[in-house]
Residue, then its C-alpha position, 0 to 999 in steps of 0.5 A: x720870164x720877164x725878170x730874165x729878159x730884163x736881166x739879159x737886156x741889162x747885161x747886153x747893154x752893159x757889155x755894149x757900153x763896155x765894148x764902146x768904151x774899150x773901142x774909143x779909149x782902149x779901157x777894158x771895163x770888163x777886165x777892170x770889173x773882173x779885176x783881171x781874173x781870166x776866169x771871171x773875165x771868161x765867165x762874164x763874156x760867157x754871160x754876155x753870150x748866153x744873154x744874147x742866145x736868150x734874147x734871140x730865142x725870146x724874140x723868135x718864139x714870143x715875136x714882140x714885134x708882130x703887132x707892129x705891122 
C-alpha cells in the first residue's frame, strides 16, 4: 500500500509538471512521452485520474493529517 501511494504521488507530480509546462509554453509533454499515440495518451490521462482517486481514498480513510490538530 505504501508503494501504491508513493507511485500515485509521483504520477500526479509528473502530470502536474507536464500541465504547468503545457500551460506556460504550449509544449505538451504527455503527448511527447506517448509518441502522440491517442490510445496511449488517454491511458496516461486515465492513470492520472486513478492516481487522484486513490490518493483521495487514502486521505479519507487513513487521515494522515489527524495528528496535526
